[in-house]
N, C-alpha and C positions, 0 to 999 in steps of 0.2 A: 502492500499497500503507500501511494507517497503523500508525504507529509509536506505541505507549503509549509515555505518561511514565516510566512505569517503566526502559521497559528505556531512556528515552535517560540517564538517572543508571549505569545499564553500558555504554552503547558512546560516548557522548559522546565527538568526536575530543580526541587529546589526544595528547600527543610526549612518551613516555618519553628522560631521563635516565638513564645509568647512568653519569655521571662523581664523580670522589673526589670531588671540589665535595660532590655531592651525596648519597653514602652519610656514614649518621647510626653511631656505632660504636655498641652499645644494647646492654643486662646477655642481650636476645631474639640479638643475633646475636653477639654475642664469640667463644663457642668454634670461631665458622664461623671469620669473622676468624682469630683465634692457625694456625687449622690451614691456612688458606688462604699466613701470611706460613711457616709450619716447610714446607708441599710447596714452595714458588718459593724459597726459603732451597735446603731441598737439591736441587731442580733434579734428582731423580727420583720415582718411587714412582707412589701417583695418591692422592685422594683424590674422597668418595662425598663428597658434598649432601642432605640432605634437610628436608622443611618443606614444609607447607599453601602454595596459592599468597599468593604480597604477602606474604611474607613474608621477602624481598630474596634472593632467594638467582641469581638474575640481575646483581640487580644487582650482588650480587657477584664473579659467574664475568667478564663485565664486565673489575671492576677484577684480574683474576687477568693475563686476556688484556689487558690492555693494558700491562700493565707487560715480561710476555710477548714480547709483538707482535705474537702472532698476534690471529685472529677467532677468534669464538667457535660454535662450533657447535654447528646443531643438530642429530636424526639425518636426515633431512631434505635438510642441504645437505656433510654428510658426501662429499668426494671421493671419485670410484669407487675409485680403489686408497689406500687408507687411509696404508696403507705410505711413502705419499709426506714423512707430517708423522715431525719430531723435536718434537716437543711442540702437545697436544690440547686443547685444554676444549669439551664437548659438553651443553647446555642441552638441558632435556626427553625424556630418556633415556631414562627408563616407557614417553612413546610415541612409539618407534620397533618400525617395523613388524616381521615375520620378513628382508628383504631386506635393511631397515636392521642386526636385533643381528646379522646378519651378518657388517656391516663393523665393528659395534662389537666382533669380535672380532678380528677381523685387528687391530684396528687394537691392539688391548688387548697379544695376543701382543704386535705389533713390536715397541711400546714398551714393553712388558714382560725382555723380548728386552737390547734395546738402551737400557740405565737410559736412559727418555724419563718424561717425564712427562704425567702423560693424570687431568683437576681432568673433575672431571664433578655430571649436579645433574641431580634431580628432585622430580617433588611424594611417590614414595615406598620407597622403603633397595631394597637391592640381595635382601634377602631377600622383597621382594613382586612384584618381577618374575616376568610369562608368557612366556614363547615357549622362545626357546634356553634350556636350558640349561646348558649347557658354558659359557656368556654370564654366565651367574647365577652362577655356580659361583666363578669367577675378577673376577669386581664384589662378591664378598663379603668378597675375603680383605684388601680397599682398604680403610683410616676413612675412617668412613661419624663424620659428623657432621650431627645434626637438629636444623632451625633452627627456632622457634615462633615466632611472633606475637605484634606489638608488643600489652603489656597495655594499660591504660587510661591510669596516665601515658603511659607511650615516644607510645603517639598523639597525647595533648597536645602533644607535645615535634615530635610533625613537625606538625601540624598552624601550632606555629607556625612553626614552618622554611619551611614554604608558604609563610605570607605572607610572613610576613621578606622568601624568597625575589624577591617580586614588590614589594617594600616597602608593604602593608602592615600596620597597626595592627590590631590584634583580640584586643578585652581577654578574663577568665576565663570568660565568662560565657556568651560566644560560642562557646569553644570550647566546652563545657560543652554549651550549643545542639546544637553539631552531632556529636558524638558517640552522643550520642540520636537520631537522630534520621536521619546517616550513615552510608553499608554499612562498617561499619568495616577495611575496608584502607587499608594506606598508597594505595600508591599508587592509589585510586577516593576519595582524600582530596584530592590533591593534583589529578587534573584539578577535584575541584568546587571545592577553590580558583583552581583558576584560572577554574570560575562566575560565578564570584563578583565575583574580578575584572574581568570582563568586564563586569558591570555594576551598579560602582564604577565605574568608568572611566565609563559609558556613561547612568548617569544621574547622575554625581558626584554618590553618595553616599557614606559615608561605613558602612562594614562594620561594620551593628549587625543585635540581629538581628534587625530588620525585616526591613532587605536578605539576611539570611540565608536568612529561612524566608520570602521571595518564591522568589529563589533554588531552592533544598530544597523550595517547594509545585509551580514548574514541572519541574519536572523531572520526581518524582513523580507526580506529579496529586491530589496531596490533602492535604491535613495529615494532621494527627498528635495528638492528646489531648495537653493538657496544654500546646497552646501557648500560649491567653490569659495563663498563668498567665505563663509563659517574660520573654512580651509586658510586664509588668507592675513 
């Protein structure tokens, strides 16, 4: 099967890290981070974080789960009897099937009755969930926090961090070039930086616009207009 270079940019192997040291507090995640802290301090109640893919929801949930000493569940990994849980962190709630929504419904009722803590996340808030009306009505009562994607300045900071994590030195021109050419998702940018690191090590070259252009071109399969000017 032939895989297009464009697909390679989206699908190259990467290991997503959710360590506290890898989380960068920013204005786009400040409200959600504060809500997580309040929920953990309280130890009871519920929180629903929602926002587009790549905004950092899953990272925040993993930080919360680590503090609680519990795993991050998805609707598919919830136990058959969710009432055995004393607290719960559940990601991708909006992807739950009808049967999985039934589990979430019983989990919610169990934790709220026992003054437990439930922290949920999904791309959409409870008011946009489809399926079990009883579950939707209950989730609407939770504290909701909406997250946004990082803006251009925040993406620049993330790129510098991703490079520093790999002990790479990149200048402002390289950062600007990447943000013009690459998909503006923190997770995809982190993976792309990994490919740039591999190329730099293999070819024993510094991270410059020509090297970055080579990597991006190999992954995307084509040049973008304006490359000649960027390399002048």
